[in-house]
C-alpha positions as CSV (number, residue, x, y, z in Angstrom):
1,M,0.0,0.0,0.0
2,T,1.3,3.4,-1.0
3,K,1.8,6.2,1.6
4,S,-1.1,8.2,0.1
5,L,-3.4,5.2,0.5
6,K,-2.3,4.6,4.1
7,K,-2.9,8.3,4.8
8,Q,-6.4,8.0,3.3
9,L,-7.2,4.9,5.3
10,I,-6.1,6.5,8.6
11,K,-8.3,9.5,7.8
12,I,-11.3,7.2,7.1
13,I,-10.7,5.3,10.4
14,I,-10.4,8.5,12.5
15,A,-13.5,10.0,10.9
16,T,-15.5,6.7,11.4
17,L,-14.5,6.7,15.1
18,L,-15.6,10.3,15.5
19,F,-18.8,9.7,13.6
20,A,-19.6,6.7,15.8
21,G,-18.8,8.7,18.9
22,A,-21.5,11.2,18.1
23,F,-24.2,8.5,18.7
24,F,-23.3,8.0,22.4
25,H,-25.9,10.5,23.8
26,L,-23.3,13.2,24.5
27,P,-24.1,16.8,25.0
28,Q,-25.3,18.4,21.8
29,I,-22.3,20.7,21.5
30,I,-19.9,17.8,21.7
31,E,-21.9,15.7,19.2
32,L,-21.8,18.6,16.8
33,A,-18.0,19.1,17.3
34,L,-17.4,15.4,16.7
35,L,-19.5,15.4,13.5
36,V,-17.9,18.6,12.2
37,A,-14.4,17.2,12.9
38,A,-15.3,14.0,11.1
39,Y,-16.8,15.9,8.2
40,L,-13.7,18.1,7.8
41,I,-11.3,15.1,8.0
42,V,-13.0,13.1,5.1
43,G,-14.7,16.1,3.4
44,T,-11.8,18.6,3.1
45,P,-10.1,16.9,0.1
46,I,-13.5,16.8,-1.8
47,L,-14.3,20.4,-1.0
48,L,-10.8,21.5,-2.1
49,K,-11.1,19.4,-5.3
50,A,-14.5,21.0,-6.0
51,A,-13.1,24.5,-5.6
52,R,-10.0,23.6,-7.7
53,N,-12.3,22.2,-10.5
54,I,-14.5,25.3,-10.4
55,R,-11.4,27.4,-10.8
56,N,-10.4,25.3,-13.8
57,G,-13.8,25.5,-15.4
58,Q,-14.8,21.9,-14.5
59,V,-17.8,22.7,-12.3
60,F,-20.4,19.9,-12.5
61,D,-18.7,16.7,-11.3
62,E,-19.2,14.4,-8.3
63,N,-17.1,16.6,-6.0
64,F,-19.4,19.6,-6.6
65,L,-22.4,17.3,-6.1
66,M,-20.9,16.1,-2.7
67,T,-20.5,19.7,-1.7
68,I,-24.1,20.7,-2.5
69,A,-25.4,17.6,-0.9
70,T,-23.6,18.1,2.4
71,F,-24.1,21.9,2.5
72,G,-27.8,21.2,2.0
73,A,-27.8,18.6,4.8
74,F,-26.1,21.1,7.2
75,A,-28.8,23.7,6.2
76,L,-31.4,21.1,7.2
77,Q,-29.4,20.5,10.4
78,E,-29.0,16.8,9.3
79,Y,-25.3,16.8,10.4
80,T,-25.0,12.9,10.6
81,E,-26.3,12.7,7.0
82,A,-23.7,15.2,5.8
83,V,-20.9,13.2,7.4
84,A,-22.3,9.9,6.1
85,V,-22.3,11.2,2.5
86,M,-18.6,12.1,2.7
87,L,-17.6,9.0,4.6
88,F,-19.4,6.5,2.2
89,F,-17.9,8.3,-0.8
90,Q,-14.4,8.2,0.6
91,I,-14.6,4.6,1.6
92,G,-15.7,3.7,-2.0
93,E,-12.9,5.8,-3.4
94,F,-10.3,4.1,-1.1
95,F,-11.3,0.6,-2.1
96,Q,-11.3,1.4,-5.8
97,S,-7.9,3.2,-5.6
98,Y,-6.4,0.4,-3.6
99,A,-7.5,-2.2,-6.1
100,V,-6.3,-0.2,-9.1
101,N,-3.0,0.7,-7.5
102,K,-2.3,-2.9,-6.4
103,S,-3.2,-4.3,-9.8
104,R,-1.3,-1.9,-12.1
105,K,2.0,-1.7,-10.1
106,S,2.4,-5.4,-9.3
107,I,1.8,-7.0,-12.7
108,A,5.3,-6.8,-14.1
109,A,6.9,-8.2,-10.9
110,L,4.3,-11.0,-10.8
111,M,4.8,-12.1,-14.4
112,N,8.3,-13.4,-13.5
113,I,9.2,-14.2,-17.1
114,R,12.1,-11.9,-17.4
115,P,15.3,-14.0,-17.7
116,D,18.1,-13.1,-15.2
117,Y,21.1,-14.2,-17.3
118,A,22.3,-15.8,-20.5
119,H,25.2,-18.3,-21.2
120,V,27.1,-16.9,-24.2
121,K,29.8,-18.8,-26.2
122,R,32.6,-16.3,-26.9
123,G,35.6,-18.0,-28.4
124,K,36.3,-21.2,-26.4
125,E,34.7,-19.7,-23.3
126,L,31.2,-19.9,-21.9
127,I,30.4,-16.6,-20.2
128,T,27.3,-15.8,-18.1
129,V,26.1,-12.2,-18.8
130,S,23.0,-10.1,-18.5
131,P,20.6,-10.7,-21.4
132,E,21.0,-7.1,-22.4
133,E,24.7,-7.7,-23.1
134,V,24.1,-10.4,-25.7
135,K,24.6,-9.2,-29.3
136,L,22.6,-10.2,-32.4
137,G,23.8,-13.4,-33.9
138,E,25.7,-14.7,-30.8
139,I,25.4,-18.3,-29.7
140,I,23.8,-18.9,-26.3
141,I,23.3,-22.2,-24.4
142,V,20.2,-23.0,-22.5
143,Q,20.3,-25.9,-20.0
144,P,17.4,-27.8,-18.5
145,G,15.4,-25.7,-16.0
146,E,16.6,-22.4,-17.4
147,R,14.5,-19.8,-19.2
148,V,15.3,-18.9,-22.8
149,P,16.7,-15.4,-22.5
150,L,16.5,-14.2,-26.2
151,D,14.6,-15.1,-29.4
152,G,16.7,-17.3,-31.7
153,T,17.1,-20.4,-33.8
154,I,18.3,-23.8,-32.5
155,I,21.6,-24.8,-34.1
156,K,22.2,-27.8,-31.9
157,G,20.3,-30.1,-29.5
158,N,16.7,-31.0,-28.8
159,A,14.4,-30.1,-25.9
160,S,10.8,-29.7,-24.7
161,L,9.9,-26.1,-23.9
162,N,7.2,-24.9,-21.5
163,T,5.7,-22.0,-23.4
164,S,2.7,-21.4,-21.1
165,A,3.9,-17.9,-20.2
166,L,3.7,-17.0,-23.8
167,T,0.9,-19.0,-25.3
168,G,-1.1,-20.1,-22.3
169,E,-1.0,-23.7,-23.5
170,S,0.1,-26.1,-20.8
171,L,1.3,-28.8,-23.3
172,P,5.1,-28.5,-23.7
173,R,6.5,-27.9,-27.2
174,D,9.2,-30.2,-28.6
175,V,11.9,-28.3,-30.5
176,S,15.0,-29.4,-32.4
177,K,17.7,-28.0,-34.7
178,G,16.5,-25.4,-37.2
179,E,13.4,-24.4,-35.2
180,N,12.8,-20.9,-33.8
181,V,12.4,-20.4,-30.1
182,L,11.0,-17.4,-28.1
183,S,12.4,-15.8,-25.0
184,G,10.4,-16.5,-21.9
185,S,10.0,-20.2,-22.6
186,V,11.4,-22.7,-20.0
187,N,13.7,-25.5,-21.1
188,L,12.3,-28.7,-19.5
189,N,15.0,-31.1,-20.7
190,G,18.0,-31.3,-23.0
191,V,20.8,-28.8,-23.7
192,I,20.2,-26.5,-26.7
193,E,22.4,-24.0,-28.5
194,I,20.6,-21.0,-29.9
195,K,21.8,-18.4,-32.4
196,T,20.1,-15.1,-31.3
197,T,17.8,-13.4,-33.9
198,S,17.1,-10.3,-31.7
199,V,18.7,-8.2,-29.0
200,F,17.0,-8.2,-25.6
201,S,15.1,-4.9,-26.1
202,D,13.4,-6.4,-29.2
203,S,12.9,-9.9,-27.8
204,T,9.4,-11.4,-27.2
205,V,9.7,-11.3,-23.4
206,S,10.8,-7.7,-23.4
207,R,7.9,-6.7,-25.6
208,I,5.4,-8.6,-23.4
209,L,6.7,-6.9,-20.3
210,D,6.4,-3.5,-22.0
211,L,2.8,-4.4,-23.1
212,V,1.9,-5.2,-19.5
213,E,3.4,-2.1,-18.0
214,N,1.8,0.2,-20.6
215,A,-1.5,-1.5,-21.5
216,G,-3.2,0.0,-18.5
217,S,-2.4,3.5,-19.6
218,K,-4.1,2.9,-23.0
219,K,-7.2,1.6,-21.2
220,A,-10.1,4.0,-21.3
221,Q,-11.0,5.0,-17.8
222,I,-14.6,3.8,-17.1
223,E,-16.5,6.8,-15.8
224,A,-18.2,6.3,-12.4
225,F,-22.0,6.1,-12.6
226,I,-22.4,9.0,-10.1
227,T,-20.0,11.2,-12.1
228,R,-22.2,10.9,-15.2
229,Y,-25.3,11.5,-13.1
230,A,-23.8,14.6,-11.5
231,R,-23.0,16.0,-14.9
232,Y,-26.7,16.5,-15.6
233,Y,-28.4,16.8,-12.2
234,T,-26.1,19.4,-10.7
235,P,-26.2,22.1,-13.4
236,T,-29.9,21.6,-13.8
237,V,-30.6,22.3,-10.1
238,V,-28.2,25.3,-10.0
239,I,-29.7,26.9,-13.1
240,I,-33.2,26.4,-11.9
241,A,-32.3,28.0,-8.5
242,L,-30.7,31.0,-10.1
243,T,-33.6,31.4,-12.4
244,L,-36.0,31.2,-9.5
245,A,-34.0,33.8,-7.6
246,F,-33.8,36.5,-10.3
247,L,-36.3,35.9,-13.1
248,P,-39.6,36.6,-11.3
249,P,-38.4,40.0,-9.9
250,L,-37.3,40.9,-13.4
251,L,-40.7,39.9,-14.8
252,G,-42.3,42.3,-12.3
253,S,-43.3,40.0,-9.4
254,T,-45.0,41.7,-6.5
255,L,-42.8,39.7,-4.1
256,G,-39.5,41.3,-3.4
257,L,-36.0,40.1,-4.5
258,K,-35.3,38.9,-0.9
259,E,-38.3,36.6,-0.9
260,W,-37.3,35.0,-4.2
261,I,-33.7,34.5,-3.1
262,Y,-35.1,32.9,0.1
263,R,-37.2,30.5,-2.1
264,A,-34.2,29.8,-4.3
265,I,-32.1,28.8,-1.2
266,T,-35.0,26.7,0.0
267,F,-35.2,25.1,-3.4
268,L,-31.4,24.3,-3.3
269,V,-31.8,22.8,0.2
270,I,-34.7,20.6,-0.9
271,S,-32.8,19.6,-4.0
272,C,-29.9,18.4,-1.9
273,P,-29.2,15.0,-3.5
274,C,-28.2,13.1,-0.3
275,A,-30.5,10.2,-1.1
276,L,-28.8,9.7,-4.4
277,V,-25.3,10.4,-3.2
278,I,-25.7,7.7,-0.5
279,S,-27.9,5.2,-2.3
280,I,-26.1,5.0,-5.6
281,P,-22.7,4.0,-4.1
282,L,-24.5,1.8,-1.7
283,S,-26.3,0.1,-4.6
284,F,-23.0,-0.7,-6.1
285,L,-21.5,-1.9,-2.8
286,A,-24.5,-4.2,-2.4
287,G,-24.1,-5.4,-5.9
288,M,-20.4,-6.2,-5.3
289,G,-21.4,-8.0,-2.1
290,A,-24.0,-10.1,-4.0
291,A,-21.4,-10.9,-6.6
292,S,-18.8,-12.0,-4.0
293,R,-21.4,-14.3,-2.4
294,C,-21.7,-15.9,-5.9
295,G,-17.9,-16.4,-6.1
296,V,-17.2,-13.2,-8.2
297,L,-14.9,-10.5,-6.9
298,V,-15.5,-7.1,-8.5
299,K,-12.7,-4.6,-7.8
300,G,-14.9,-1.5,-8.2
301,G,-18.5,-0.3,-8.7
302,N,-17.5,1.3,-12.0
303,Y,-16.6,-2.2,-13.4
304,L,-20.0,-3.5,-12.3
305,E,-21.7,-0.6,-14.1
306,A,-19.5,-1.1,-17.2
307,L,-20.3,-4.9,-17.3
308,S,-24.0,-4.0,-17.6
309,R,-23.1,-2.3,-20.9
310,A,-21.0,-5.2,-22.3
311,E,-21.3,-5.9,-26.0
312,I,-18.4,-8.1,-26.9
313,F,-17.0,-11.0,-24.9
314,V,-13.5,-12.4,-25.7
315,F,-12.3,-15.6,-24.2
316,D,-8.9,-17.3,-23.8
317,K,-9.1,-21.1,-24.4
318,T,-6.9,-23.1,-22.1
319,G,-7.9,-22.8,-18.4
320,T,-10.9,-20.5,-19.3
321,L,-13.2,-22.4,-21.6
322,T,-11.2,-25.7,-21.3
323,K,-9.8,-27.4,-18.1
324,G,-6.2,-27.4,-19.2
325,N,-6.2,-31.2,-18.6
326,F,-5.4,-33.6,-21.4
327,K,-7.6,-36.6,-22.0
328,V,-7.4,-39.5,-24.4
329,T,-10.3,-39.1,-26.8
330,N,-9.5,-41.6,-29.6
331,I,-7.4,-44.8,-30.0
332,T,-6.8,-46.2,-33.4
333,A,-4.9,-49.5,-33.8
334,F,-3.5,-50.7,-37.2
335,I,-1.7,-53.7,-35.5
336,G,-3.4,-55.6,-32.7
337,S,-6.1,-54.3,-30.5
338,K,-6.8,-50.8,-29.1
339,E,-6.4,-52.2,-25.5
340,T,-2.9,-53.6,-26.3
341,L,-1.9,-50.3,-28.0
342,L,-2.9,-48.3,-25.0
343,Q,-1.3,-50.7,-22.6
344,N,2.0,-50.6,-24.5
345,A,2.0,-46.8,-24.7
346,A,1.3,-46.6,-20.9
347,K,4.2,-48.9,-20.2
348,V,6.6,-46.9,-22.4
349,E,5.5,-43.7,-20.7
350,A,5.5,-45.2,-17.2
351,Y,8.6,-43.2,-16.1
352,S,7.6,-39.9,-17.7
353,H,6.1,-36.9,-15.9
354,H,5.1,-35.2,-19.2
355,P,1.4,-34.1,-19.3
356,I,0.7,-36.3,-22.3
357,A,2.2,-39.3,-20.5
358,A,0.0,-38.6,-17.5
359,S,-3.1,-38.6,-19.7
360,I,-2.2,-41.9,-21.2
361,K,-1.6,-43.5,-17.8
362,Q,-4.9,-42.0,-16.6
363,A,-6.7,-43.5,-19.6
364,Y,-5.1,-47.0,-19.0
365,D,-6.2,-46.7,-15.3
366,R,-4.5,-49.8,-14.1
367,K,-1.3,-50.7,-12.3
368,I,1.5,-50.9,-14.8
369,D,3.7,-54.0,-14.5
370,L,7.3,-52.7,-14.9
371,K,9.0,-56.1,-14.8
372,D,8.7,-56.7,-18.6
373,I,9.9,-53.2,-19.5
374,S,13.6,-52.7,-20.3
375,D,16.0,-50.4,-22.2
376,V,13.9,-47.3,-21.8
377,E,15.5,-44.6,-24.0
378,E,14.4,-41.0,-24.8
379,I,14.6,-40.2,-28.5
380,A,15.4,-36.5,-28.3
381,G,12.7,-34.3,-29.8
382,C,10.7,-37.3,-30.9
383,G,9.5,-39.4,-28.0
384,I,10.4,-42.5,-25.9
385,K,11.5,-46.0,-26.9
386,A,11.5,-49.2,-24.7
387,K,11.6,-53.0,-25.0
388,I,8.5,-54.8,-23.8
389,N,8.9,-58.6,-23.9
390,N,11.8,-58.2,-26.3
391,Q,9.7,-56.1,-28.7
392,D,10.7,-52.5,-29.6
393,I,7.9,-50.1,-28.7
394,S,8.3,-46.5,-29.6
395,V,5.8,-43.7,-28.7
396,G,6.2,-40.1,-30.0
397,N,5.1,-37.2,-32.2
398,K,5.3,-36.9,-36.0
399,K,9.1,-36.7,-35.8
400,I,9.3,-40.3,-34.7
401,L,7.7,-41.3,-38.0
402,D,10.2,-39.2,-39.9
403,K,13.1,-40.8,-38.0
404,F,12.0,-44.3,-39.2
405,G,10.9,-43.2,-42.7
406,I,7.2,-43.9,-42.1
407,A,4.6,-41.9,-44.0
408,E,2.2,-40.0,-41.8
409,P,-1.4,-41.3,-42.1
410,K,-4.2,-38.9,-43.1
411,I,-6.0,-38.0,-39.9
412,E,-7.7,-35.0,-38.5
413,K,-5.1,-33.1,-36.3
414,D,-7.7,-31.4,-34.1
415,G,-5.8,-32.6,-31.0
416,T,-2.4,-33.9,-30.0
417,I,-1.5,-37.1,-31.9
418,L,0.8,-39.7,-30.4
419,Y,2.1,-42.4,-32.7
420,V,2.9,-45.9,-31.4
421,L,5.4,-48.1,-33.3
422,Y,6.0,-51.8,-32.9
423,D,9.5,-52.8,-34.1
424,N,9.7,-49.5,-36.1
425,K,6.4,-50.1,-37.8
426,L,3.3,-47.9,-37.3
427,A,0.9,-49.8,-35.0
428,G,-1.6,-47.0,-34.5
429,Y,-2.1,-43.6,-32.8
430,I,-3.7,-42.1,-29.7
431,K,-5.4,-38.7,-29.9
432,I,-5.3,-36.5,-26.8
433,E,-7.4,-33.4,-26.4
434,D,-8.0,-30.7,-23.8
435,E,-11.3,-31.2,-21.9
436,I,-13.9,-28.5,-22.4
437,K,-15.4,-27.2,-19.1
438,T,-19.0,-28.6,-18.5
439,D,-20.6,-25.1,-18.5
440,S,-18.6,-23.4,-21.3
441,A,-21.2,-24.1,-24.1
442,Q,-24.0,-23.0,-21.8
443,T,-22.2,-19.8,-21.0
444,I,-21.8,-18.8,-24.7
445,S,-25.4,-19.7,-25.4
446,L,-26.7,-17.6,-22.4
447,L,-24.5,-14.6,-23.4
448,K,-26.1,-14.6,-26.8
449,A,-29.5,-14.9,-25.2
450,H,-28.6,-11.8,-23.2
451,G,-28.1,-9.9,-26.5
452,I,-24.3,-9.9,-26.5
453,K,-23.2,-8.7,-30.0
454,E,-20.2,-11.0,-30.5
455,T,-18.3,-13.9,-28.7
456,V,-14.7,-14.4,-29.7
457,M,-11.9,-16.8,-28.7
458,L,-8.2,-15.9,-28.7
459,T,-5.8,-18.8,-28.3
460,G,-2.1,-19.7,-28.7
461,D,-3.0,-23.2,-29.7
462,R,-3.0,-24.6,-33.2
463,K,-5.7,-23.5,-35.6
464,E,-7.2,-27.0,-36.0
465,I,-7.8,-27.3,-32.3
466,G,-9.0,-23.7,-31.8
467,Y,-11.5,-24.0,-34.6
468,K,-12.8,-27.3,-33.4
469,I,-13.5,-26.0,-29.9
470,G,-14.9,-22.8,-31.2
471,K,-17.4,-24.7,-33.3
472,K,-18.4,-27.0,-30.4
473,L,-19.0,-24.0,-28.1
474,G,-20.9,-21.9,-30.7
475,L,-18.4,-19.0,-30.7
476,D,-18.8,-16.4,-33.4
477,T,-15.1,-15.9,-34.1
478,V,-11.8,-17.8,-33.4
479,H,-8.2,-16.5,-33.7
480,A,-5.5,-19.1,-33.1
481,E,-1.7,-19.4,-32.8
482,L,-1.4,-16.0,-31.1
483,L,1.3,-14.7,-28.8
484,P,0.3,-12.1,-26.1
485,I,1.4,-9.3,-28.5
486,D,-1.0,-10.7,-31.2
487,K,-3.8,-10.9,-28.6
488,V,-3.5,-7.3,-27.7
489,S,-3.6,-6.4,-31.5
490,K,-6.8,-8.4,-31.9
491,I,-8.3,-6.8,-28.8
492,E,-7.6,-3.3,-30.2
493,Q,-9.3,-4.3,-33.5
494,L,-12.3,-5.6,-31.6
495,L,-12.5,-2.4,-29.5
496,G,-13.2,-0.5,-32.7
497,K,-16.3,-2.7,-33.4
498,K,-18.2,-1.8,-30.2
499,S,-20.6,1.1,-29.9
500,A,-19.7,4.4,-28.2
501,N,-21.4,3.3,-25.0
502,G,-20.6,-0.4,-25.3
503,Q,-17.9,-2.3,-23.4
504,L,-15.5,-5.2,-24.4
505,V,-14.9,-7.9,-21.9
506,F,-11.9,-10.3,-21.9
507,I,-11.8,-13.5,-19.8
508,G,-8.4,-15.3,-19.3
509,D,-6.4,-17.1,-16.7
510,G,-2.7,-17.2,-17.6
511,I,0.4,-15.0,-17.3
512,N,0.2,-14.5,-21.0
513,D,-3.3,-13.0,-20.6
514,A,-2.2,-10.2,-18.3
515,P,-1.5,-7.6,-21.1
516,V,-4.9,-8.3,-22.7
517,L,-6.8,-8.2,-19.3
518,A,-5.1,-4.8,-18.7
519,R,-6.0,-3.5,-22.2
520,S,-9.6,-4.5,-22.3
521,D,-12.5,-2.3,-21.1
522,I,-13.2,-5.0,-18.5
523,G,-10.8,-7.8,-17.7
524,I,-12.1,-11.0,-16.0
525,A,-9.7,-13.5,-14.6
526,M,-10.2,-17.1,-13.5
527,G,-9.0,-16.9,-10.0
528,G,-8.9,-20.5,-8.9
529,I,-6.2,-21.8,-11.3
530,G,-5.3,-18.4,-12.8
531,S,-1.9,-16.9,-12.4
532,D,-1.2,-14.1,-9.9
533,A,-0.5,-11.8,-12.8
534,A,-3.8,-12.4,-14.5
535,V,-5.7,-12.0,-11.2
536,E,-3.9,-8.7,-10.4
537,A,-4.4,-7.4,-13.9
538,A,-8.1,-8.2,-14.0
539,D,-11.0,-5.9,-12.9
540,I,-13.2,-8.9,-12.0
541,V,-12.1,-12.3,-10.7
542,I,-14.1,-15.5,-11.0
543,M,-13.0,-17.4,-7.9
544,T,-14.4,-20.8,-8.9
545,D,-13.1,-21.0,-12.5
546,E,-16.6,-21.6,-13.8
547,P,-17.4,-19.7,-17.0
548,S,-21.1,-19.7,-16.0
549,K,-20.3,-17.3,-13.2
550,I,-19.9,-14.6,-15.9
551,I,-23.7,-14.9,-16.4
552,S,-24.2,-14.4,-12.7
553,A,-22.0,-11.3,-12.7
554,L,-23.8,-10.0,-15.8
555,K,-27.2,-10.4,-14.2
556,I,-26.0,-8.8,-10.9
557,A,-24.6,-5.9,-12.9
558,K,-27.9,-5.3,-14.7
559,K,-29.9,-5.7,-11.5
560,T,-27.6,-3.2,-9.7
561,I,-28.1,-0.6,-12.5
562,F,-31.8,-1.2,-12.4
563,I,-32.0,-0.6,-8.7
564,A,-29.7,2.5,-8.9
565,K,-32.0,3.9,-11.6
566,E,-35.1,3.1,-9.5
567,N,-33.6,5.2,-6.7
568,I,-32.8,8.0,-9.1
569,V,-36.4,8.0,-10.6
570,F,-38.0,7.8,-7.1
571,A,-35.7,10.4,-5.4
572,I,-36.0,12.9,-8.3
573,G,-39.7,12.3,-8.6
574,V,-40.4,13.1,-4.9
575,K,-38.0,16.0,-5.0
576,L,-39.6,17.5,-8.2
577,L,-42.9,17.5,-6.4
578,V,-41.6,19.1,-3.3
579,L,-39.4,21.5,-5.3
580,A,-42.4,22.6,-7.2
581,L,-44.3,23.2,-3.9
582,G,-41.2,24.9,-2.5
583,A,-40.9,27.2,-5.5
584,L,-44.6,28.2,-5.0
585,G,-44.0,28.8,-1.3
586,Y,-46.1,25.9,-0.1
587,A,-43.4,23.4,1.1
588,S,-42.6,23.5,4.7
589,I,-39.3,22.5,6.3
590,W,-40.9,19.2,7.2
591,A,-41.6,18.5,3.5
592,A,-37.9,19.3,2.8
593,V,-36.8,16.9,5.5
594,F,-39.0,14.1,4.1
595,A,-37.8,14.9,0.5
596,D,-34.3,14.5,1.8
597,V,-34.1,12.2,4.9
598,G,-37.2,10.1,4.2
599,V,-36.3,9.5,0.5
600,S,-32.7,8.6,1.6
601,V,-34.0,5.9,4.0
602,I,-36.3,4.4,1.4
603,A,-33.6,4.5,-1.3
604,I,-31.0,2.9,1.1
605,L,-33.5,0.1,1.9
606,N,-34.1,-0.4,-1.8
607,A,-30.3,-0.6,-2.4
608,V,-29.7,-3.1,0.4
609,R,-32.2,-5.6,-1.1
610,L,-29.5,-6.4,-3.6
611,L,-27.4,-8.2,-0.9
612,P,-29.3,-11.5,-0.8
613,Y,-29.8,-11.5,-4.6
614,R,-28.9,-14.9,-6.2
615,P,-29.4,-14.9,-9.9
616,K,-30.7,-18.0,-11.6
617,I,-28.5,-18.9,-14.6
618,L,-31.1,-21.0,-16.4
């Protein structure tokens, strides 16, 4: 927490204690002193801001509205209400500032993809230097467990790379000589030599970090609901009051100027928008409370209001719409039975901790007899080979076919294909796919039922896989094989498709999604399995990793806006009636009190009914 936020929190705590102290039946003068002290502690920054904005020509904002509301409350001798207005407003501002500050400043540190060093071959020596010191075209060596420091081309060795920080895909990528690799990937096994194709400042990891740090500054600030309301209400009331004070005398009214000025002041007192100033933020706090009870954390009322205006929903794939777990979906045997093929594959993969090996062992779902397995050998970049009852069994990717000169069969590559060889002859293949979450299709269908203009999926996975999942879920558009940089470009294109009042929502879970979450109008992160970077960059967090919770959040957002508008219509309707009576000289101080305090109580009760709200998804 920054010093300014700590200072703000201390002020709120002191003001709250003083405010609470005024309710202990103390002498009236002491009560008044406590309330005035509390008001000045939390209200002075708002009063100064209002004065500063007036000086700069920006009169009608929420600060001026707070000033009018509280001055009106003091005129009615409703001192507790004046303090409550300032206190509620400052508490809301604090939580919003805290969330935004924490999110924006911690993303880069949380991403943790910046490499600390690089091993460079210079002459006959291997030197460890900072990635910034490596020149274009130099040879670097990356050992198992190390992060690739710069973009380049492999000139020697084979390895499996964890590219989840870049693509969001949990399946490691096998690479070998001649293939390009990106900085930020983690080498899982094998030593590789890489010829750099970029300097660090131009590398993928550097550009991603730059995107994360700067995406938030490009993001349009979502205007608070009360700010937009104040822009219209405040000038209207002020103009009417001035007109009431000076127009009738100019038109020859028999009543004196003093009487009309008194009526104008009464009009301003009655128009004091305390009911709205308290009930609108309270409506959003209640909406945020209802959302949290449904497992949805909303970091500010403005994001709840913006969600109600969402038009385009953009999804990441792995971990968002799919589980990120791999499952065997098809077994095809050319030699022998499917059961034997799966059994042999499970035995060969018995010692491997690779995600694909885990999915094969899970599909086999029996205890593996290791007695008849021998000569287990890794074929770098291709797969694994072993002897089972003196028969050579090999399991691997397409490269294992190339190694033994076997033609690749014509099959749909809408998943990960693992080939199984018996004595170097193709015996069959096993298809492995990421599991789709049970409520993903329902979520897309319900979004369309709610009038969402477009649903889009952005994924770092292969096109065949992305398009297949997009079709299954009923998504409108799918963009595949994307890096974080590409995702941000796609988001910026989609931002141009929404209406002036519409909002674009992005839902993701991985480190690679942080730049897009920060750049979107509203970023939603899957908090259960999502990375810290994604959770911090997001404006809304789904704590249970269920996509259907988005529908709950959307319904709560719309209900919150409906109740806030109900309060506005009710409060303004009552006030207009009393204001009209006041302008004609028929409204007593008791009518003014009801128009202010009575309406406030009713509006607050209406706002609080949001708290127990549990939206039905179906």
